N, CA, C and O atoms as a GROMACS GRO file, in nm:
protein
  552
    1MET      N    1   6.824  26.399  18.122
    1MET     CA    2   6.703  26.466  18.124
    1MET      C    3   6.606  26.475  18.202
    1MET      O    4   6.591  26.385  18.285
    2GLN      N    5   6.502  26.597  18.198
    2GLN     CA    6   6.413  26.518  18.345
    2GLN      C    7   6.327  26.554  18.241
    2GLN      O    8   6.235  26.478  18.272
    3TYR      N    9   6.278  26.625  18.120
    3TYR     CA   10   6.167  26.631  18.059
    3TYR      C   11   6.168  26.584  17.985
    3TYR      O   12   6.282  26.541  17.969
    4TRP      N   13   6.091  26.550  17.894
    4TRP     CA   14   6.046  26.438  17.802
    4TRP      C   15   5.874  26.421  17.744
    4TRP      O   16   5.773  26.459  17.803
    5ALA      N   17   5.880  26.376  17.657
    5ALA     CA   18   5.691  26.340  17.607
    5ALA      C   19   5.665  26.206  17.483
    5ALA      O   20   5.663  26.218  17.361
    6GLU      N   21   5.651  26.112  17.545
    6GLU     CA   22   5.660  26.034  17.431
    6GLU      C   23   5.549  26.021  17.349
    6GLU      O   24   5.446  26.028  17.415
    7PHE      N   25   5.528  26.001  17.213
    7PHE     CA   26   5.402  25.962  17.156
    7PHE      C   27   5.358  25.803  17.164
    7PHE      O   28   5.402  25.721  17.084
    8LEU      N   29   5.255  25.764  17.283
    8LEU     CA   30   5.242  25.647  17.336
    8LEU      C   31   5.083  25.601  17.206
    8LEU      O   32   4.999  25.676  17.156
    9GLN      N   33   5.099  25.485  17.198
    9GLN     CA   34   4.963  25.402  17.094
    9GLN      C   35   4.892  25.349  17.250
    9GLN      O   36   4.948  25.319  17.355
   10LEU      N   37   4.824  25.351  17.232
   10LEU     CA   38   4.719  25.266  17.309
   10LEU      C   39   4.701  25.103  17.241
   10LEU      O   40   4.708  25.000  17.309
   11ASP      N   41   4.689  25.106  17.163
   11ASP     CA   42   4.677  24.967  17.149
   11ASP      C   43   4.542  24.910  17.195
   11ASP      O   44   4.439  24.937  17.135
   12SER      N   45   4.546  24.834  17.300
   12SER     CA   46   4.502  24.793  17.429
   12SER      C   47   4.507  24.866  17.555
   12SER      O   48   4.409  24.870  17.629
   13ALA      N   49   4.596  24.912  17.577
   13ALA     CA   50   4.633  25.042  17.704
   13ALA      C   51   4.486  25.134  17.716
   13ALA      O   52   4.398  25.165  17.636
   14THR      N   53   4.506  25.153  17.831
   14THR     CA   54   4.369  25.230  17.850
   14THR      C   55   4.433  25.395  17.890
   14THR      O   56   4.535  25.396  17.959
   15PRO      N   57   4.392  25.489  17.861
   15PRO     CA   58   4.452  25.603  17.893
   15PRO      C   59   4.454  25.652  18.050
   15PRO      O   60   4.344  25.668  18.102
   16LEU      N   61   4.550  25.673  18.115
   16LEU     CA   62   4.527  25.781  18.244
   16LEU      C   63   4.513  25.970  18.226
   16LEU      O   64   4.444  26.061  18.274
   17ALA      N   65   4.618  25.956  18.135
   17ALA     CA   66   4.596  26.127  18.170
   17ALA      C   67   4.626  26.151  18.003
   17ALA      O   68   4.657  26.066  17.920
   18TRP      N   69   4.610  26.263  17.990
   18TRP     CA   70   4.657  26.295  17.856
   18TRP      C   71   4.757  26.461  17.881
   18TRP      O   72   4.763  26.539  17.976
   19TYR      N   73   4.811  26.458  17.768
   19TYR     CA   74   4.871  26.655  17.765
   19TYR      C   75   4.842  26.738  17.757
   19TYR      O   76   4.839  26.783  17.643
   20ASP      N   77   4.816  26.790  17.824
   20ASP     CA   78   4.756  26.973  17.804
   20ASP      C   79   4.832  27.062  17.682
   20ASP      O   80   4.905  27.160  17.699
   21HIS      N   81   4.798  27.004  17.569
   21HIS     CA   82   4.872  27.111  17.451
   21HIS      C   83   4.867  27.068  17.355
   21HIS      O   84   4.857  26.949  17.323
   22PRO      N   85   4.877  27.192  17.272
   22PRO     CA   86   4.796  27.178  17.144
   22PRO      C   87   4.880  27.078  17.022
   22PRO      O   88   4.833  27.064  16.909
   23PHE      N   89   5.024  27.005  17.069
   23PHE     CA   90   5.043  26.932  16.960
   23PHE      C   91   5.040  26.796  17.021
   23PHE      O   92   5.000  26.702  16.954
   24PHE      N   93   5.099  26.771  17.212
   24PHE     CA   94   5.143  26.650  17.223
   24PHE      C   95   5.004  26.583  17.269
   24PHE      O   96   5.007  26.464  17.299
   25GLY      N   97   4.882  26.655  17.277
   25GLY     CA   98   4.776  26.665  17.344
   25GLY      C   99   4.674  26.536  17.301
   25GLY      O  100   4.593  26.478  17.372
   26ARG      N  101   4.710  26.512  17.154
   26ARG     CA  102   4.634  26.368  17.080
   26ARG      C  103   4.690  26.247  17.115
   26ARG      O  104   4.650  26.136  17.078
   27TRP      N  105   4.803  26.277  17.202
   27TRP     CA  106   4.884  26.185  17.283
   27TRP      C  107   4.848  26.113  17.423
   27TRP      O  108   4.827  26.209  17.496
   28PRO      N  109   4.832  26.021  17.483
   28PRO     CA  110   4.824  26.028  17.642
   28PRO      C  111   4.973  25.971  17.661
   28PRO      O  112   5.048  25.894  17.602
   29ALA      N  113   4.973  26.059  17.789
   29ALA     CA  114   5.095  26.101  17.878
   29ALA      C  115   5.098  25.954  17.959
   29ALA      O  116   5.192  25.875  17.950
   30ILE      N  117   5.001  25.936  18.024
   30ILE     CA  118   5.011  25.794  18.125
   30ILE      C  119   4.884  25.691  18.105
   30ILE      O  120   4.766  25.712  18.131
   31THR      N  121   4.954  25.559  18.043
   31THR     CA  122   4.835  25.465  18.021
   31THR      C  123   4.875  25.341  18.117
   31THR      O  124   4.985  25.319  18.169
   32SER      N  125   4.762  25.268  18.126
   32SER     CA  126   4.736  25.136  18.228
   32SER      C  127   4.673  25.014  18.120
   32SER      O  128   4.582  25.026  18.039
   33ASN      N  129   4.770  24.876  18.157
   33ASN     CA  130   4.748  24.786  18.090
   33ASN      C  131   4.782  24.678  18.142
   33ASN      O  132   4.864  24.682  18.233
   34GLN      N  133   4.729  24.552  18.099
   34GLN     CA  134   4.687  24.421  18.157
   34GLN      C  135   4.840  24.346  18.077
   34GLN      O  136   4.863  24.338  17.956
   35TYR      N  137   4.910  24.308  18.174
   35TYR     CA  138   5.030  24.206  18.132
   35TYR      C  139   5.049  24.072  18.234
   35TYR      O  140   5.098  24.071  18.347
   36GLY      N  141   4.993  23.958  18.152
   36GLY     CA  142   4.996  23.872  18.233
   36GLY      C  143   4.850  23.830  18.348
   36GLY      O  144   4.731  23.853  18.327
   37ALA      N  145   4.892  23.787  18.426
   37ALA     CA  146   4.804  23.810  18.584
   37ALA      C  147   4.818  23.936  18.602
   37ALA      O  148   4.721  23.986  18.658
   38GLY      N  149   4.912  24.018  18.572
   38GLY     CA  150   4.945  24.121  18.630
   38GLY      C  151   4.858  24.297  18.561
   38GLY      O  152   4.747  24.288  18.508
   39SER      N  153   4.931  24.442  18.575
   39SER     CA  154   4.914  24.496  18.538
   39SER      C  155   5.061  24.623  18.532
   39SER      O  156   5.155  24.628  18.611
   40VAL      N  157   5.044  24.686  18.448
   40VAL     CA  158   5.131  24.822  18.432
   40VAL      C  159   5.069  24.930  18.403
   40VAL      O  160   4.963  24.926  18.340
   41ILE      N  161   5.129  25.055  18.448
   41ILE     CA  162   5.139  25.187  18.407
   41ILE      C  163   5.289  25.221  18.341
   41ILE      O  164   5.409  25.203  18.359
   42TYR      N  165   5.174  25.294  18.236
   42TYR     CA  166   5.334  25.299  18.194
   42TYR      C  167   5.303  25.534  18.153
   42TYR      O  168   5.208  25.604  18.118
   43GLU      N  169   5.461  25.559  18.190
   43GLU     CA  170   5.432  25.697  18.175
   43GLU      C  171   5.553  25.790  18.098
   43GLU      O  172   5.669  25.821  18.128
   44GLY      N  173   5.465  25.819  17.983
   44GLY     CA  174   5.530  25.888  17.870
   44GLY      C  175   5.603  26.028  17.924
   44GLY      O  176   5.664  26.093  17.840
   45THR      N  177   5.600  26.064  18.024
   45THR     CA  178   5.643  26.208  18.090
   45THR      C  179   5.722  26.208  18.206
   45THR      O  180   5.756  26.105  18.265
   46TYR      N  181   5.758  26.349  18.246
   46TYR     CA  182   5.826  26.308  18.315
   46TYR      C  183   5.699  26.415  18.450
   46TYR      O  184   5.630  26.516  18.438
   47LEU      N  185   5.726  26.331  18.548
   47LEU     CA  186   5.605  26.343  18.667
   47LEU      C  187   5.664  26.428  18.764
   47LEU      O  188   5.787  26.425  18.772
   48SER      N  189   5.608  26.495  18.829
   48SER     CA  190   5.680  26.601  18.989
   48SER      C  191   5.625  26.494  19.080
   48SER      O  192   5.533  26.415  19.058
   49ASN      N  193   5.698  26.507  19.185
   49ASN     CA  194   5.662  26.414  19.289
   49ASN      C  195   5.506  26.406  19.388
   49ASN      O  196   5.453  26.329  19.468
   50VAL      N  197   5.484  26.505  19.340
   50VAL     CA  198   5.359  26.511  19.383
   50VAL      C  199   5.235  26.440  19.284
   50VAL      O  200   5.150  26.359  19.319
   51LEU      N  201   5.256  26.503  19.143
   51LEU     CA  202   5.175  26.406  19.071
   51LEU      C  203   5.248  26.259  19.093
   51LEU      O  204   5.191  26.187  19.175
   52GLN      N  205   5.327  26.222  19.052
   52GLN     CA  206   5.376  26.067  19.073
   52GLN      C  207   5.347  25.984  19.189
   52GLN      O  208   5.335  25.861  19.188
   53THR      N  209   5.335  26.072  19.302
   53THR     CA  210   5.273  25.998  19.455
   53THR      C  211   5.137  25.989  19.414
   53THR      O  212   5.097  25.878  19.451
   54GLN      N  213   5.009  26.076  19.333
   54GLN     CA  214   4.874  26.112  19.314
   54GLN      C  215   4.884  25.975  19.197
   54GLN      O  216   4.790  25.896  19.207
   55VAL      N  217   4.940  25.957  19.141
   55VAL     CA  218   4.898  25.849  18.991
   55VAL      C  219   4.939  25.659  19.101
   55VAL      O  220   4.880  25.551  19.086
   56LEU      N  221   5.025  25.684  19.171
   56LEU     CA  222   5.071  25.556  19.218
   56LEU      C  223   4.974  25.518  19.328
   56LEU      O  224   4.921  25.409  19.348
   57ARG      N  225   4.959  25.660  19.411
   57ARG     CA  226   4.788  25.572  19.530
   57ARG      C  227   4.698  25.529  19.517
   57ARG      O  228   4.646  25.442  19.587
   58SER      N  229   4.632  25.615  19.360
   58SER     CA  230   4.495  25.580  19.263
   58SER      C  231   4.532  25.479  19.221
   58SER      O  232   4.428  25.417  19.200
   59TYR      N  233   4.648  25.393  19.183
   59TYR     CA  234   4.636  25.280  19.092
   59TYR      C  235   4.668  25.173  19.209
   59TYR      O  236   4.648  25.054  19.186
   60LEU      N  237   4.728  25.221  19.358
   60LEU     CA  238   4.759  25.099  19.398
   60LEU      C  239   4.587  25.091  19.516
   60LEU      O  240   4.563  25.000  19.595
   61GLN      N  241   4.514  25.190  19.494
   61GLN     CA  242   4.421  25.238  19.542
   61GLN      C  243   4.300  25.135  19.459
   61GLN      O  244   4.233  25.049  19.517
   62ASP      N  245   4.291  25.167  19.308
   62ASP     CA  246   4.214  25.089  19.213
   62ASP      C  247   4.203  24.967  19.242
   62ASP      O  248   4.094  24.916  19.271
   63LEU      N  249   4.362  24.875  19.235
   63LEU     CA  250   4.361  24.735  19.259
   63LEU      C  251   4.376  24.683  19.413
   63LEU      O  252   4.430  24.586  19.465
   64LYS      N  253   4.293  24.812  19.466
   64LYS     CA  254   4.305  24.743  19.643
   64LYS      C  255   4.389  24.706  19.705
   64LYS      O  256   4.367  24.615  19.785
   65LEU      N  257   4.558  24.778  19.691
   65LEU     CA  258   4.612  24.696  19.739
   65LEU      C  259   4.720  24.853  19.806
   65LEU      O  260   4.841  24.872  19.797
   66LEU      N  261   4.618  24.933  19.866
   66LEU     CA  262   4.620  25.044  19.953
   66LEU      C  263   4.576  25.024  20.087
   66LEU      O  264   4.460  25.026  20.127
   67THR      N  265   4.680  25.005  20.153
   67THR     CA  266   4.647  24.977  20.314
   67THR      C  267   4.642  25.101  20.376
   67THR      O  268   4.704  25.186  20.313
   68GLY      N  269   4.580  25.148  20.496
   68GLY     CA  270   4.606  25.237  20.595
   68GLY      C  271   4.750  25.291  20.621
   68GLY      O  272   4.778  25.408  20.644
   69ASP      N  273   4.858  25.157  20.614
   69ASP     CA  274   4.996  25.198  20.687
   69ASP      C  275   5.006  25.288  20.587
   69ASP      O  276   5.036  25.400  20.629
   70GLN      N  277   4.986  25.277  20.421
   70GLN     CA  278   5.084  25.302  20.331
   70GLN      C  279   5.033  25.467  20.309
   70GLN      O  280   5.093  25.549  20.239
   71GLN      N  281   4.931  25.487  20.372
   71GLN     CA  282   4.812  25.613  20.386
   71GLN      C  283   4.885  25.711  20.548
   71GLN      O  284   4.836  25.794  20.624
   72LEU      N  285   5.014  25.648  20.541
   72LEU     CA  286   5.032  25.762  20.720
   72LEU      C  287   5.118  25.898  20.655
   72LEU      O  288   5.153  25.915  20.539
   73PRO      N  289   5.132  25.968  20.748
   73PRO     CA  290   5.202  26.093  20.706
   73PRO      C  291   5.314  26.003  20.656
   73PRO      O  292   5.340  25.883  20.668
   74PRO      N  293   5.393  26.149  20.568
   74PRO     CA  294   5.552  26.063  20.533
   74PRO      C  295   5.675  26.050  20.650
   74PRO      O  296   5.771  25.973  20.644
   75GLN      N  297   5.651  26.135  20.745
   75GLN     CA  298   5.732  26.101  20.882
   75GLN      C  299   5.651  26.010  20.977
   75GLN      O  300   5.650  26.056  21.092
   76ILE      N  301   5.595  25.913  20.965
   76ILE     CA  302   5.592  25.794  20.996
   76ILE      C  303   5.596  25.718  20.910
   76ILE      O  304   5.538  25.705  20.802
   77HIS      N  305   5.726  25.623  21.005
   77HIS     CA  306   5.754  25.483  20.964
   77HIS      C  307   5.652  25.384  21.016
   77HIS      O  308   5.538  25.426  21.039
   78VAL      N  309   5.676  25.275  21.035
   78VAL     CA  310   5.611  25.157  21.052
   78VAL      C  311   5.681  25.031  21.090
   78VAL      O  312   5.789  25.036  21.032
   79GLN      N  313   5.674  24.928  21.154
   79GLN     CA  314   5.737  24.797  21.081
   79GLN      C  315   5.619  24.726  21.199
   79GLN      O  316   5.552  24.789  21.280
   80THR      N  317   5.620  24.589  21.178
   80THR     CA  318   5.510  24.487  21.192
   80THR      C  319   5.597  24.347  21.215
   80THR      O  320   5.692  24.290  21.161
   81GLY      N  321   5.495  24.321  21.344
   81GLY     CA  322   5.635  24.155  21.374
   81GLY      C  323   5.501  24.087  21.468
   81GLY      O  324   5.389  24.129  21.499
   82VAL      N  325   5.557  23.994  21.486
   82VAL     CA  326   5.453  23.918  21.572
   82VAL      C  327   5.542  23.876  21.720
   82VAL      O  328   5.664  23.857  21.723
   83ASN      N  329   5.462  23.868  21.824
   83ASN     CA  330   5.600  23.858  21.972
   83ASN      C  331   5.594  23.715  21.995
   83ASN      O  332   5.577  23.632  21.905
   84GLY      N  333   5.610  23.689  22.120
   84GLY     CA  334   5.576  23.558  22.146
   84GLY      C  335   5.489  23.517  22.207
   84GLY      O  336   5.491  23.406  22.260
   85LEU      N  337   5.384  23.605  22.212
   85LEU     CA  338   5.329  23.541  22.253
   85LEU      C  339   5.201  23.521  22.130
   85LEU      O  340   5.080  23.508  22.153
   86HIS      N  341   5.273  23.526  21.992
   86HIS     CA  342   5.100  23.540  21.917
   86HIS      C  343   5.054  23.611  21.831
   86HIS      O  344   5.000  23.585  21.724
   87ARG      N  345   5.093  23.765  21.914
   87ARG     CA  346   5.053  23.866  21.871
   87ARG      C  347   5.104  23.952  21.763
   87ARG      O  348   5.222  23.956  21.728
   88VAL      N  349   5.021  24.011  21.720
   88VAL     CA  350   5.076  24.123  21.621
   88VAL      C  351   5.114  24.252  21.696
   88VAL      O  352   5.044  24.325  21.766
   89VAL      N  353   5.219  24.258  21.670
   89VAL     CA  354   5.250  24.462  21.737
   89VAL      C  355   5.301  24.535  21.623
   89VAL      O  356   5.366  24.481  21.534
   90ARG      N  357   5.269  24.671  21.626
   90ARG     CA  358   5.276  24.749  21.502
   90ARG      C  359   5.357  24.913  21.577
   90ARG      O  360   5.313  25.007  21.644
   91TYR      N  361   5.486  24.878  21.523
   91TYR     CA  362   5.590  24.980  21.549
   91TYR      C  363   5.592  25.118  21.468
   91TYR      O  364   5.667  25.134  21.372
   92TYR      N  365   5.501  25.218  21.515
   92TYR     CA  366   5.508  25.343  21.466
   92TYR      C  367   5.610  25.431  21.502
   92TYR      O  368   5.622  25.411  21.623
   93PHE      N  369   5.697  25.525  21.468
   93PHE     CA  370   5.830  25.598  21.433
   93PHE      C  371   5.796  25.721  21.374
   93PHE      O  372   5.777  25.738  21.254
   94ASN      N  373   5.787  25.820  21.477
   94ASN     CA  374   5.781  25.948  21.415
   94ASN      C  375   5.908  26.018  21.410
   94ASN      O  376   5.959  26.069  21.510
   95TYR      N  377   5.963  26.020  21.287
   95TYR     CA  378   6.110  26.024  21.231
   95TYR      C  379   6.084  26.220  21.191
   95TYR      O  380   6.093  26.258  21.074
   96SER      N  381   6.055  26.313  21.296
   96SER     CA  382   6.086  26.429  21.256
   96SER      C  383   6.058  26.534  21.365
   96SER      O  384   6.034  26.495  21.479
   97VAL      N  385   6.061  26.680  21.333
   97VAL     CA  386   6.100  26.747  21.480
   97VAL      C  387   5.970  26.828  21.477
   97VAL      O  388   5.971  26.947  21.509
   98VAL      N  389   5.824  26.747  21.426
   98VAL     CA  390   5.702  26.774  21.433
   98VAL      C  391   5.600  26.689  21.500
   98VAL      O  392   5.614  26.567  21.485
   99GLU      N  393   5.482  26.742  21.583
   99GLU     CA  394   5.417  26.627  21.600
   99GLU      C  395   5.364  26.597  21.470
   99GLU      O  396   5.382  26.657  21.364
  100VAL      N  397   5.260  26.444  21.507
  100VAL     CA  398   5.228  26.368  21.395
  100VAL      C  399   5.068  26.343  21.404
  100VAL      O  400   5.050  26.312  21.522
  101LYS      N  401   4.977  26.342  21.356
  101LYS     CA  402   4.844  26.241  21.401
  101LYS      C  403   4.847  26.156  21.313
  101LYS      O  404   4.928  26.176  21.222
  102PHE      N  405   4.742  26.008  21.306
  102PHE     CA  406   4.755  25.974  21.223
  102PHE      C  407   4.649  25.909  21.269
  102PHE      O  408   4.640  25.915  21.392
  103ASP      N  409   4.535  25.827  21.196
  103ASP     CA  410   4.410  25.767  21.201
  103ASP      C  411   4.454  25.600  21.234
  103ASP      O  412   4.492  25.559  21.125
  104TYR      N  413   4.462  25.507  21.318
  104TYR     CA  414   4.500  25.374  21.377
  104TYR      C  415   4.399  25.258  21.265
  104TYR      O  416   4.292  25.212  21.303
  105SER      N  417   4.431  25.241  21.194
  105SER     CA  418   4.342  25.149  21.110
  105SER      C  419   4.363  24.997  21.145
  105SER      O  420   4.344  24.917  21.053
  106HIS      N  421   4.399  24.949  21.265
  106HIS     CA  422   4.431  24.810  21.250
  106HIS      C  423   4.303  24.742  21.334
  106HIS      O  424   4.189  24.783  21.317
  107LYS      N  425   4.325  24.666  21.400
  107LYS     CA  426   4.275  24.558  21.485
  107LYS      C  427   4.343  24.632  21.640
  107LYS      O  428   4.460  24.664  21.663
  108GLY      N  429   4.222  24.643  21.729
  108GLY     CA  430   4.207  24.738  21.877
  108GLY      C  431   4.337  24.667  21.910
  108GLY      O  432   4.383  24.581  21.834
  109GLY      N  433   4.406  24.708  22.041
  109GLY     CA  434   4.505  24.679  22.103
  109GLY      C  435   4.560  24.758  22.284
  109GLY      O  436   4.516  24.777  22.397
  110MET      N  437   4.651  24.773  22.220
  110MET     CA  438   4.708  24.853  22.378
  110MET      C  439   4.845  24.903  22.296
  110MET      O  440   4.917  24.861  22.205
  111ASP      N  441   4.838  24.973  22.350
  111ASP     CA  442   5.002  25.100  22.295
  111ASP      C  443   5.046  25.075  22.412
  111ASP      O  444   4.985  25.125  22.506
  112LEU      N  445   5.155  24.997  22.439
  112LEU     CA  446   5.226  24.917  22.542
  112LEU      C  447   5.362  25.063  22.625
  112LEU      O  448   5.402  25.054  22.741
  113LEU      N  449   5.393  25.149  22.553
  113LEU     CA  450   5.456  25.240  22.607
  113LEU      C  451   5.371  25.375  22.652
  113LEU      O  452   5.408  25.463  22.730
  114HIS      N  453   5.265  25.366  22.592
  114HIS     CA  454   5.160  25.499  22.672
  114HIS      C  455   5.087  25.438  22.748
  114HIS      O  456   5.038  25.497  22.844
  115GLY      N  457   5.052  25.261  22.716
  115GLY     CA  458   4.918  25.195  22.882
  115GLY      C  459   4.805  25.256  22.850
  115GLY      O  460   4.710  25.283  22.924
  116GLN      N  461   4.823  25.282  22.703
  116GLN     CA  462   4.621  25.342  22.663
  116GLN      C  463   4.584  25.191  22.548
  116GLN      O  464   4.637  25.124  22.460
  117ARG      N  465   4.475  25.202  22.617
  117ARG     CA  466   4.398  25.072  22.424
  117ARG      C  467   4.374  25.190  22.342
  117ARG      O  468   4.327  25.301  22.366
  118VAL      N  469   4.419  25.136  22.244
  118VAL     CA  470   4.395  25.192  22.108
  118VAL      C  471   4.261  25.090  21.989
  118VAL      O  472   4.268  24.969  21.969
  119THR      N  473   4.180  25.161  21.944
  119THR     CA  474   4.073  25.112  21.860
  119THR      C  475   4.088  25.094  21.741
  119THR      O  476   4.206  25.126  21.726
  120THR      N  477   4.050  25.063  21.642
  120THR     CA  478   4.000  25.142  21.527
  120THR      C  479   3.986  25.243  21.497
  120THR      O  480   3.915  25.312  21.571
  121ASN      N  481   4.036  25.295  21.394
  121ASN     CA  482   3.982  25.447  21.344
  121ASN      C  483   4.003  25.573  21.516
  121ASN      O  484   3.947  25.679  21.548
  122ASP      N  485   4.098  25.498  21.576
  122ASP     CA  486   4.149  25.610  21.728
  122ASP      C  487   4.289  25.708  21.599
  122ASP      O  488   4.362  25.668  21.508
  123LYS      N  489   4.264  25.828  21.656
  123LYS     CA  490   4.308  25.888  21.598
  123LYS      C  491   4.445  25.872  21.695
  123LYS      O  492   4.398  25.873  21.809
  124VAL      N  493   4.564  25.860  21.704
  124VAL     CA  494   4.732  25.807  21.759
  124VAL      C  495   4.805  25.973  21.729
  124VAL      O  496   4.826  26.020  21.617
  125THR      N  497   4.831  26.033  21.844
  125THR     CA  498   4.938  26.120  21.804
  125THR      C  499   5.089  26.079  21.883
  125THR      O  500   5.103  26.025  21.992
  126LEU      N  501   5.196  26.126  21.788
  126LEU     CA  502   5.363  26.109  21.813
  126LEU      C  503   5.395  26.259  21.863
  126LEU      O  504   5.332  26.356  21.822
  127THR      N  505   5.488  26.264  21.947
  127THR     CA  506   5.528  26.385  21.937
  127THR      C  507   5.667  26.394  21.879
  127THR      O  508   5.706  26.283  21.843
  128PRO      N  509   5.754  26.488  21.860
  128PRO     CA  510   5.883  26.488  21.772
  128PRO      C  511   5.965  26.305  21.836
  128PRO      O  512   5.986  26.268  21.951
  129TRP      N  513   5.988  26.241  21.724
  129TRP     CA  514   6.101  26.148  21.757
  129TRP      C  515   6.008  26.032  21.846
  129TRP      O  516   6.056  25.918  21.839
  130ASP      N  517   5.892  26.045  21.921
  130ASP     CA  518   5.814  25.954  21.957
  130ASP      C  519   5.812  25.836  21.891
  130ASP      O  520   5.836  25.820  21.771
  131LEU      N  521   5.775  25.729  21.995
  131LEU     CA  522   5.750  25.621  21.879
  131LEU      C  523   5.600  25.565  21.988
  131LEU      O  524   5.587  25.598  22.106
  132ALA      N  525   5.520  25.492  21.924
  132ALA     CA  526   5.409  25.388  21.977
  132ALA      C  527   5.440  25.271  21.937
  132ALA      O  528   5.488  25.251  21.825
  133ILE      N  529   5.410  25.145  22.051
  133ILE     CA  530   5.448  25.020  21.979
  133ILE      C  531   5.283  24.986  22.068
  133ILE      O  532   5.252  25.010  22.184
  134ILE      N  533   5.182  24.908  21.928
  134ILE     CA  534   5.108  24.854  21.942
  134ILE      C  535   5.091  24.688  21.928
  134ILE      O  536   5.138  24.617  21.838
  135GLU      N  537   4.989  24.638  22.074
  135GLU     CA  538   4.993  24.504  22.065
  135GLU      C  539   4.863  24.483  22.038
  135GLU      O  540   4.777  24.502  22.124
  136GLU      N  541   4.824  24.432  21.880
  136GLU     CA  542   4.671  24.379  21.895
  136GLU      C  543   4.643  24.259  21.987
  136GLU      O  544   4.722  24.168  22.014
  137ALA      N  545   4.523  24.273  22.028
  137ALA     CA  546   4.406  24.191  22.132
  137ALA      C  547   4.398  24.040  22.035
  137ALA      O  548   4.346  23.999  21.932
  138PRO      N  549   4.466  24.003  22.123
  138PRO     CA  550   4.412  23.824  22.100
  138PRO      C  551   4.296  23.792  22.002
  138PRO      O  552   4.259  23.676  21.986
   0.00000   0.00000   0.00000
C-alpha cells in the first residue's frame, strides 16, 4: 500500500507536519520525540521522495549532524581515508554523464589529480565520470 494516514497522538511528541485535509487535519502527519538519549521521527503517512529528503535534511540539520559531504549533489559520491603521511584524503566521484559543481567544505589542501590547491568553500567542478582526490594540508 502506497498511501495511508495514521491518527497519531501527540502525548510527549512534537508535531512536525499536519494533514491538509478536512477530516485528517486534526492529527499530525509527522512527529518527533525524545527516546532515551536520542530522538526519533515518526511518519504516519506516505511521503514523496522530495518531501522525505526535506524532512530528513531538516531533522539532521536540527541535530547538527548534517555535514557538507551529506549535502553534495546526488551524482557525487565521497569516500574519506588517511594516507601513509597521516593526512586526510577525500575522494569525490562524479557518477554521471553531466558536469557537476559543489562547494568543498573541508580543510584546504591539494587536488592531487588536477594539481590545484583547494581551500574551504572553493567551487569544485567535476566533468562526467571525473574524480577529484583532495589531500588535506597538514
